[in-house]
LUMSE-797427 format. One record per atom (N, C-alpha, C, CB): y negated, z, x. Coordinates in steps of 0.1 Angstrom, whole numbers, plus 5000, padded with zeros to 4 digits. Atoms other than C-alpha are relative to their C-alpha. Glycine has a CB too. Layout:
N
PT     v     w     u
PT     Y     Z     X
...
END
This chain:
210
PT     v     w     u
PT  5003  5012  4993
PT  9206  2032  2490
PT  4989  4992  4993
PT  5013  4991  5002
PT  5010  5007  5008
PT  9186  2016  2462
PT  4986  5006  5001
PT  5004  4999  4985
PT  5012  4993  4998
PT  9160  2043  2465
PT  4994  4997  5013
PT  5002  5015  4998
PT  5005  5003  4987
PT  9157  2037  2502
PT  4994  4987  5001
PT  5011  5002  5011
PT  5005  5014  4999
PT  9153  2000  2498
PT  4986  4999  4993
PT  5010  4990  4994
PT  5013  5000  5008
PT  9126  2006  2471
PT  4989  5007  5008
PT  5002  5008  4987
PT  5010  4993  4992
PT  9108  2031  2494
PT  4995  4991  5012
PT  5006  5013  5006
PT  5004  5009  4989
PT  9108  2005  2523
PT  4991  4989  4995
PT  5013  4994  5007
PT  5009  5010  5006
PT  9094  1979  2500
PT  4986  5004  4997
PT  5007  4994  4987
PT  5013  4995  5004
PT  9066  2001  2488
PT  4992  5002  5013
PT  5002  5014  4993
PT  5007  4998  4987
PT  9057  2011  2524
PT  4996  4987  5006
PT  5009  5008  5010
PT  5004  5013  4994
PT  9058  1975  2536
PT  4988  4994  4992
PT  5012  4991  4999
PT  5011  5005  5008
PT  9036  1965  2507
PT  4987  5007  5003
PT  5003  5001  4985
PT  5012  4992  4997
PT  9011  1993  2514
PT  4995  4996  5014
PT  5003  5014  4999
PT  5004  5004  4986
PT  9011  1983  2551
PT  4993  4987  5000
PT  5011  5000  5009
PT  5006  5013  5000
PT  9004  1947  2543
PT  4986  5001  4994
PT  5009  4991  4992
PT  5013  4999  5006
PT  8975  1957  2520
PT  4990  5006  5009
PT  5001  5008  4987
PT  5009  4993  4991
PT  8961  1980  2546
PT  4994  4990  5011
PT  5007  5011  5007
PT  5004  5009  4989
PT  8959  1951  2571
PT  4994  4987  4994
PT  5011  4997  5009
PT  5007  5011  5006
PT  8944  1927  2545
PT  5009  4987  4999
PT  4988  4996  5007
PT  4991  5011  5001
PT  8976  1905  2544
PT  5003  4997  4985
PT  5013  5003  5008
PT  4997  5004  5014
PT  8980  1885  2512
PT  5015  4999  4998
PT  4992  4987  4997
PT  4985  5001  5003
PT  9015  1891  2498
PT  5001  4992  4988
PT  5006  5014  4999
PT  4999  5008  5012
PT  9019  1862  2475
PT  5009  4988  5004
PT  4986  4995  4996
PT  4992  5012  4997
PT  9043  1832  2472
PT  4992  4988  5003
PT  5009  4998  4988
PT  5007  5012  4997
PT  9033  1799  2486
PT  4999  4991  4988
PT  5008  4992  5011
PT  5001  5009  5012
PT  9021  1772  2462
PT  5012  4993  4997
PT  4988  4991  5003
PT  4988  5007  5004
PT  9049  1758  2442
PT  4999  4985  5002
PT  5004  5003  4986
PT  5002  5015  4998
PT  9034  1723  2443
PT  4988  4998  5008
PT  4998  4994  4986
PT  5011  5003  4992
PT  9013  1713  2472
PT  4992  4989  4995
PT  5004  4998  5015
PT  5008  5011  5005
PT  8983  1691  2464
PT  5003  4987  5008
PT  4985  5004  5002
PT  4997  5014  4994
PT  8989  1654  2470
PT  4988  4991  4997
PT  5013  4995  4996
PT  5012  5008  5004
PT  8957  1640  2453
PT  4988  5008  5003
PT  5001  4995  4985
PT  5012  4992  4996
PT  8924  1650  2468
PT  4988  4992  4995
PT  4999  5001  5016
PT  5012  5006  5006
PT  8892  1643  2449
PT  4988  5005  5006
PT  5000  5002  4984
PT  5012  4997  4994
PT  8860  1643  2468
PT  4988  4995  4991
PT  4998  4995  5015
PT  5011  5004  5008
PT  8827  1642  2448
PT  4987  5004  5007
PT  5001  5007  4986
PT  4998  5014  5002
PT  8807  1622  2455
PT  5009  4993  5010
PT  4986  4993  5000
PT  4991  5007  4991
PT  8830  1597  2471
PT  4998  4985  4999
PT  5014  5003  4997
PT  5001  4995  4986
PT  8826  1580  2495
PT  4985  5005  5001
PT  5003  4990  5011
PT  5013  4995  4997
PT  8796  1599  2509
PT  4998  5003  5014
PT  4998  5012  4991
PT  5003  4995  4987
PT  8778  1606  2541
PT  4995  5014  4998
PT  4988  4991  5006
PT  5004  4986  5000
PT  8772  1642  2549
PT  4994  5005  5013
PT  5012  5009  4996
PT  5005  4993  4988
PT  8754  1665  2573
PT  5004  5014  4999
PT  4984  4999  5002
PT  4996  4986  5000
PT  8765  1700  2583
PT  4992  5007  5011
PT  5015  5001  5003
PT  5008  4992  4991
PT  8744  1727  2599
PT  5006  5014  5001
PT  4985  5001  4995
PT  4994  4987  4998
PT  8756  1759  2614
PT  4993  5011  4991
PT  5000  5004  5014
PT  5005  4988  5007
PT  8752  1791  2593
PT  5005  5012  5008
PT  5005  5000  4985
PT  4996  4989  4991
PT  8753  1819  2619
PT  5004  4993  5013
PT  5011  5008  4994
PT  4996  5005  4987
PT  8765  1816  2654
PT  5013  4993  5001
PT  5001  5012  5010
PT  4987  5007  4998
PT  8792  1792  2666
PT  5006  5006  5013
PT  4998  4985  5001
PT  4994  4993  4989
PT  8817  1808  2690
PT  5011  4992  5006
PT  5004  5014  4997
PT  4989  5005  4993
PT  8839  1791  2715
PT  5004  5010  5011
PT  4997  4986  5007
PT  4995  4990  4990
PT  8860  1816  2735
PT  5011  4994  5008
PT  5004  5013  4993
PT  4990  5004  4991
PT  8880  1806  2765
PT  5001  5011  5011
PT  4997  4985  5006
PT  5000  4988  4993
PT  8886  1840  2780
PT  4986  5007  5001
PT  5005  4998  5015
PT  5014  4994  5001
PT  8848  1845  2780
PT  4994  4993  4987
PT  4992  4997  5013
PT  5006  5006  5012
PT  8827  1840  2748
PT  4988  4991  5004
PT  4995  5012  4991
PT  5011  5009  4999
PT  8803  1811  2746
PT  4994  4999  4986
PT  5005  4986  5006
PT  5007  4999  5013
PT  8777  1814  2719
PT  4990  4989  4998
PT  4993  5013  4998
PT  5010  5010  5003
PT  8757  1786  2702
PT  4993  5005  4987
PT  5007  4986  4997
PT  5008  4996  5012
PT  8729  1795  2678
PT  4996  4987  4992
PT  4987  5008  5004
PT  5004  5013  5007
PT  8723  1758  2669
PT  5012  4990  5002
PT  4987  4994  5006
PT  4989  5010  5000
PT  8750  1733  2660
PT  4999  4991  4987
PT  5014  5006  5002
PT  5001  5009  5012
PT  8752  1703  2636
PT  5010  4989  5001
PT  4986  4994  4999
PT  4990  5011  5000
PT  8776  1676  2626
PT  4996  4990  4988
PT  5014  5006  4998
PT  5002  5010  5010
PT  8776  1644  2605
PT  5012  4991  4999
PT  4987  4992  5002
PT  4989  5009  5002
PT  8801  1620  2591
PT  5001  4995  4986
PT  5013  5006  5004
PT  4997  5005  5013
PT  8817  1606  2560
PT  5011  5008  4994
PT  5003  4985  5000
PT  4989  4994  5007
PT  8840  1620  2533
PT  5003  4992  4988
PT  4996  5015  4996
PT  4995  5008  5011
PT  8861  1604  2506
PT  5013  5005  4995
PT  5001  4985  5005
PT  4988  4996  5006
PT  8889  1610  2482
PT  5012  4993  5007
PT  5000  4996  4985
PT  4989  5005  4993
PT  8924  1605  2495
PT  5013  5005  4994
PT  5000  5003  5015
PT  4987  4995  5005
PT  8961  1611  2489
PT  5009  5004  5012
PT  5008  4990  4991
PT  4991  4995  4990
PT  8989  1629  2508
PT  4998  5014  5003
PT  4997  4992  5013
PT  5000  4986  4995
PT  8996  1662  2524
PT  5006  5002  5013
PT  5006  5010  4989
PT  5015  4998  5001
PT  8980  1669  2547
PT  4993  4987  4999
PT  4995  5007  5013
PT  5008  5012  5002
PT  8953  1644  2539
PT  4986  5001  5006
PT  4999  4998  4984
PT  5013  5000  4994
PT  8922  1634  2557
PT  4989  4998  4989
PT  4998  4988  5010
PT  5010  5000  5010
PT  8892  1641  2534
PT  4986  4997  5006
PT  5000  5012  4992
PT  5013  5002  4994
PT  8864  1637  2559
PT  5002  4997  5015
PT  4991  5012  4999
PT  5001  5004  4985
PT  8855  1623  2594
PT  4988  5007  5006
PT  5001  4985  5002
PT  5011  4995  4993
PT  8833  1641  2618
PT  4997  4989  5011
PT  5002  5014  5007
PT  5003  5011  4991
PT  8816  1612  2636
PT  4991  5004  5011
PT  4994  4988  4993
PT  5009  4994  4989
PT  8791  1633  2656
PT  4999  5015  4998
PT  4986  4993  4999
PT  5002  4986  5001
PT  8788  1669  2664
PT  4993  5005  5013
PT  5014  5008  4998
PT  5007  4995  4988
PT  8765  1688  2688
PT  5000  5015  5000
PT  4985  4995  5000
PT  5000  4985  4998
PT  8764  1723  2702
PT  4988  5003  5009
PT  5013  5005  5006
PT  5012  4996  4992
PT  8730  1737  2713
PT  4991  4988  5001
PT  5004  5005  5013
PT  5011  5010  4998
PT  8698  1718  2721
PT  4994  5003  5014
PT  4990  4999  4989
PT  5007  4997  4987
PT  8676  1716  2752
PT  4992  5013  4999
PT  4990  4988  5003
PT  5008  4988  5001
PT  8654  1744  2738
PT  5009  5012  4995
PT  4989  4998  4990
PT  4991  4989  5004
PT  8683  1765  2723
PT  5014  4997  5005
PT  5000  5002  4985
PT  4986  5003  4994
PT  8713  1760  2747
PT  5010  5011  4996
PT  4999  4999  5015
PT  4989  4991  5001
PT  8746  1776  2742
PT  5001  5009  5012
PT  5014  4993  4997
PT  5000  4991  4988
PT  8751  1806  2765
PT  5013  5007  5002
PT  4989  5011  4998
PT  4988  4992  4997
PT  8778  1825  2783
PT  4997  5008  5013
PT  5012  4990  5003
PT  5002  4992  4988
PT  8783  1849  2812
PT  4999  4992  5012
PT  5011  5010  5001
PT  5001  5009  4988
PT  8787  1819  2835
PT  4987  4992  5000
PT  5012  4991  4999
PT  5012  5008  5001
PT  8754  1805  2824
PT  4999  4992  4988
PT  4998  4991  5012
PT  5001  5008  5012
PT  8742  1780  2799
PT  5012  4991  4998
PT  4987  4991  5000
PT  4988  5008  5003
PT  8769  1759  2782
PT  4996  4987  4994
PT  5010  5008  4991
PT  5002  5013  5006
PT  8769  1722  2776
PT  5013  4995  4995
PT  4993  4990  5010
PT  4987  5005  5006
PT  8795  1707  2753
PT  4998  4986  4995
PT  5005  5009  4988
PT  5001  5014  5004
PT  8800  1670  2749
PT  5013  4996  4993
PT  4998  4990  5013
PT  4988  5002  5008
PT  8824  1661  2721
PT  5003  4985  5000
PT  4997  5004  4985
PT  4995  5013  5001
PT  8845  1630  2720
PT  5005  4998  4985
PT  5012  4996  5010
PT  4996  5002  5014
PT  8847  1619  2683
PT  5006  4986  4997
PT  4987  5002  4991
PT  5001  4992  5012
PT  8858  1611  2657
PT  5010  5012  5000
PT  5002  4992  4988
PT  4991  4990  5003
PT  8873  1644  2646
PT  5004  4998  4985
PT  4994  5014  5003
PT  4996  5002  5014
PT  8892  1646  2612
PT  5001  5014  4993
PT  5013  4993  5000
PT  4998  4988  5008
PT  8890  1672  2585
PT  5012  4997  4990
PT  4987  5003  4991
PT  4988  5002  5007
PT  8924  1676  2570
PT  5002  5011  4989
PT  5012  5000  5009
PT  4998  4991  5011
PT  8932  1692  2536
PT  5015  5002  4998
PT  4994  4995  4987
PT  4986  4997  5002
PT  8965  1710  2530
PT  5003  5007  4986
PT  5005  5009  5011
PT  4997  4992  5012
PT  8962  1734  2500
PT  4987  5002  4993
PT  5006  5014  5004
PT  5012  4997  5008
PT  8937  1740  2472
PT  5003  5011  4990
PT  4996  4987  4993
PT  4999  4989  5010
PT  8931  1771  2451
PT  4990  4998  4989
PT  4998  5014  5007
PT  5009  5003  5011
PT  8917  1761  2418
PT  4992  5011  4995
PT  5008  4994  4988
PT  5007  4988  5005
PT  8907  1796  2409
PT  4988  5004  5008
PT  5009  5012  4998
PT  5011  4997  4991
PT  8885  1800  2439
PT  4992  4988  5005
PT  5005  5007  5012
PT  5007  5012  4996
PT  8876  1764  2446
PT  5000  4999  5015
PT  4986  4999  4995
PT  4999  5000  4986
PT  8887  1768  2482
PT  5012  4991  5005
PT  5003  5014  5006
PT  4990  5009  4994
PT  8905  1741  2502
PT  5004  5006  5014
PT  4995  4986  5001
PT  4995  4996  4987
PT  8926  1752  2532
PT  5005  4988  5008
PT  5011  5011  4999
PT  4996  5011  4992
PT  8932  1729  2561
PT  4997  5002  5014
PT  4994  4987  4995
PT  5004  4998  4986
PT  8921  1722  2596
PT  4992  4988  5005
PT  5013  5001  5009
PT  5007  5011  4993
PT  8899  1701  2619
PT  5009  4995  5011
PT  4986  5005  5006
PT  4990  5006  4991
PT  8921  1677  2638
PT  4993  4991  5010
PT  5011  4993  4992
PT  5005  5010  4990
PT  8916  1655  2669
PT  4988  5005  5008
PT  4996  4988  4993
PT  5011  4994  4992
PT  8892  1680  2686
PT  5002  4996  5014
PT  5000  5015  4998
PT  5000  5003  4985
PT  8883  1668  2721
PT  4985  5002  5005
PT  5005  4986  5003
PT  5014  4997  4995
PT  8853  1682  2741
PT  5001  5004  5014
PT  4993  5011  4991
PT  5001  4996  4986
PT  8842  1686  2777
PT  4989  5011  5000
PT  4996  4988  5009
PT  5009  4988  5000
PT  8826  1720  2782
PT  4996  5003  5015
PT  5007  5012  4994
PT  5005  4996  4987
PT  8804  1729  2812
PT  4993  5014  4999
PT  4990  4989  5006
PT  5007  4987  5000
PT  8795  1766  2818
PT  4997  5003  5014
PT  5010  5011  4993
PT  5004  4999  4986
PT  8776  1769  2850
PT  5008  4989  5008
PT  5004  5014  5005
PT  4993  5010  4992
PT  8798  1752  2877
PT  5014  4997  4994
PT  5002  5005  5014
PT  4987  5002  5006
PT  8829  1756  2855
PT  5000  4989  4990
PT  5005  5013  4994
PT  4999  5011  5010
PT  8839  1724  2837
PT  5015  4999  4995
PT  4996  4987  5007
PT  4987  5001  5005
PT  8869  1722  2814
PT  5000  4991  4987
PT  5006  5014  4997
PT  4998  5008  5012
PT  8883  1700  2786
PT  5009  5007  4990
PT  5005  4986  5004
PT  4993  4994  5011
PT  8894  1713  2752
PT  5005  4990  4991
PT  4992  5011  4993
PT  4995  5009  5010
PT  8917  1695  2728
PT  5009  5007  4990
PT  5008  4988  5007
PT  4991  4994  5010
PT  8937  1702  2697
PT  4994  5000  4986
PT  5003  5014  5004
PT  5005  4999  5014
PT  8929  1714  2662
PT  4995  5014  4998
PT  5011  4997  4990
PT  5005  4987  5004
PT  8912  1744  2644
PT  5001  5002  4985
PT  4986  5001  5005
PT  4998  4997  5014
PT  8922  1759  2611
PT  4986  5003  4994
PT  5009  5013  4998
PT  5013  4998  5007
PT  8895  1762  2585
PT  5002  4999  4985
PT  4990  4990  5004
PT  5001  5001  5015
PT  8885  1764  2548
PT  4987  4994  4996
PT  5002  5014  4994
PT  5012  5006  5006
PT  8860  1746  2526
PT  4999  5006  4986
PT  5000  4985  5000
PT  5003  4994  5013
PT  8844  1764  2496
PT  4991  4992  4992
PT  4995  5015  5002
PT  5008  5008  5008
PT  8831  1743  2468
PT  4987  5006  4995
PT  5008  4995  4988
PT  5012  4993  5006
PT  8806  1769  2454
PT  4989  5001  5010
PT  5004  5013  4995
PT  5010  4998  4989
PT  8788  1773  2488
PT  4998  4989  5009
PT  5004  5013  5008
PT  5001  5012  4990
PT  8795  1741  2507
PT  5003  5005  5014
PT  4987  4994  4998
PT  4998  4995  4986
PT  8806  1762  2537
PT  5014  4996  5005
PT  4999  5015  5000
PT  4988  5003  4992
PT  8831  1747  2561
PT  5002  5011  5010
PT  5000  4986  5006
PT  4998  4989  4991
PT  8845  1778  2578
PT  5011  4997  5010
PT  5003  5013  4992
PT  4990  5003  4990
PT  8862  1770  2611
PT  5004  5013  5006
PT  4994  4990  5011
PT  4994  4987  4995
PT  8885  1798  2623
PT  5013  4998  5006
PT  5001  5010  4988
PT  4988  5004  4994
PT  8910  1786  2648
PT  5008  5013  5005
PT  4997  4991  5012
PT  4992  4989  4995
PT  8939  1808  2660
PT  5005  4996  5014
PT  5012  5003  4990
PT  4996  5003  4986
PT  8952  1811  2695
PT  5012  4991  5000
PT  5004  5013  5007
PT  4989  5009  4999
PT  8975  1782  2704
PT  4997  4987  4994
PT  5012  5006  4994
PT  5003  5013  5006
PT  8958  1755  2683
PT  4992  4991  5009
PT  4992  5003  4987
PT  5008  5007  4990
PT  8934  1745  2711
PT  5006  5003  5014
PT  4985  5004  4999
PT  4995  4998  4986
PT  8944  1740  2747
PT  4990  4994  5010
PT  5014  4992  5002
PT  5009  5005  4989
PT  8926  1735  2780
PT  5009  4989  5007
PT  4995  5011  5009
PT  4992  5010  4994
PT  8939  1702  2794
PT  4996  4998  5015
PT  4998  4986  4993
PT  5004  5001  4985
PT  8919  1703  2827
PT  4989  5010  5002
PT  4995  4986  5003
PT  5011  4990  4996
PT  8896  1728  2845
PT  4997  4999  5014
PT  5005  5015  4997
PT  5005  5002  4986
PT  8875  1724  2876
PT  4989  5011  5003
PT  4994  4986  5002
PT  5009  4989  4995
PT  8856  1752  2895
PT  4999  5012  4990
PT  4986  4994  5001
PT  5000  4988  5010
PT  8866  1778  2869
PT  5008  5011  5006
PT  5006  4995  4987
PT  4992  4989  4994
PT  8889  1799  2892
PT  5011  5004  4990
PT  4991  5012  5003
PT  4990  4995  5010
PT  8911  1821  2871
PT  4995  5003  4987
PT  5007  5013  5006
PT  5007  4997  5013
PT  8886  1825  2843
PT  5005  4990  4989
PT  4985  4999  5002
PT  4995  5010  5009
PT  8896  1792  2826
PT  5010  4992  5007
PT  4988  4992  4994
PT  4989  5008  4994
PT  8929  1775  2834
PT  5007  4992  4989
PT  5010  5009  5008
PT  4992  5007  5010
PT  8953  1752  2817
PT  5009  5009  4992
PT  5008  4988  5007
PT  4992  4990  5008
PT  8971  1783  2804
PT  4991  5007  4990
PT  5006  5010  5010
PT  5010  4994  5009
PT  8939  1794  2786
PT  5002  4995  4986
PT  4986  4999  5005
PT  4999  5004  5014
PT  8941  1793  2748
PT  4987  5003  4993
PT  5012  5007  4993
PT  5013  4998  5006
PT  8906  1788  2735
PT  5000  5002  4985
PT  4990  4988  5003
PT  5002  4999  5014
PT  8894  1797  2700
PT  4986  4995  4996
PT  5002  5014  4994
PT  5013  5006  5004
PT  8866  1780  2680
PT  4998  5006  4986
PT  5001  4984  4999
PT  5003  4994  5013
PT  8849  1799  2651
PT  4986  4998  4996
PT  5004  5015  5001
PT  5013  5002  5005
PT  8819  1793  2630
PT  4999  4994  4986
PT  4992  4992  5010
PT  5002  5006  5013
PT  8805  1783  2596
PT  4990  4989  5000
PT  4996  5011  4990
PT  5009  5011  5001
PT  8788  1751  2587
PT  4997  4997  4985
PT  5006  4987  5006
PT  5004  5003  5014
PT  8768  1744  2555
PT  4999  4985  4999
PT  4986  5007  4997
PT  4999  5014  5002
PT  8776  1709  2542
PT  4992  4995  4989
PT  5015  4996  4998
PT  5008  5006  5011
PT  8753  1687  2522
PT  5002  4985  5000
PT  4985  5004  5001
PT  5000  5014  5000
PT  8753  1651  2511
PT  4987  4996  5007
PT  5000  4994  4985
PT  5011  5004  4991
PT  8730  1633  2536
PT  4988  4997  4991
PT  5004  4988  5008
PT  5012  5003  5006
PT  8694  1633  2526
PT  4997  5007  4986
PT  4998  4986  4998
PT  5001  4993  5012
PT  8699  1656  2496
PT  5003  5015  5002
PT  5010  4994  4989
PT  4996  4986  5000
PT  8705  1693  2487
PT  5014  5001  4992
PT  4989  5008  4993
PT  4987  5000  5008
PT  8738  1683  2469
PT  5011  5005  5009
PT  5003  4986  4995
PT  4988  4995  4993
PT  8769  1703  2479
PT  5012  4992  4995
PT  5002  5015  4997
PT  4988  5008  5004
PT  8800  1680  2479
PT  5011  5009  4997
PT  5004  4990  5011
PT  4988  4992  5003
PT  8832  1692  2464
PT  5013  4993  5004
PT  5000  5004  4985
PT  4987  5005  4996
PT  8868  1688  2474
PT  5010  5007  4990
PT  5004  5002  5015
PT  4990  4994  5009
PT  8896  1694  2448
PT  5013  4993  5002
PT  4995  4999  4985
PT  4986  5005  4998
PT  8933  1691  2452
PT  5008  5001  4987
PT  5007  5007  5011
PT  4991  4999  5012
PT  8959  1684  2425
PT  5013  4993  5003
PT  4993  4993  4988
PT  4987  5007  4998
PT  8995  1673  2421
PT  5004  4995  4986
PT  5011  5011  5005
PT  4998  5005  5013
PT  8997  1651  2390
PT  5015  4999  4996
PT  4994  4986  4999
END
């Protein structure tokens, strides 16, 4: 029996590794003190690669930018930054989809929330909260609300947004037929390079539990 249990454990571990699943215990002490440097600070963020919003059909933006403020805070989860403005596409580089060009109008502020910090990698794990946006793709118009999981890496200044199904919801849809409905579960993915406004300085976020 012990050999069988050992064999199952080995196979399970190998399977997890094959699928890139991290088999590790959760942090014993979640961060409750969040140190942002510099603080407070205004920041700007510019997309690094395409930004993707998928609501049954993919919508691609080659240009996107955001701005807001960031500051040290306490708690878990804890708000470490505010997105006061965010745009998707421009008049000359619109976002695109199979339904036609896509226009997205965000209702801000959105909040960047920190939950966990890995001191060895300098990566903060959390999510963008309070997302609300009206999306028009051709004649189809729908509203997206919710949150999107993400990470922030101190060494690169990259805010990587990588939502999972169920975090965002469609609260209303008009002229979308069965393509986009209130049952649709959109996803929002993309990387943003963050800098202190007017500089080339990459801000850092560090969590601790004194």
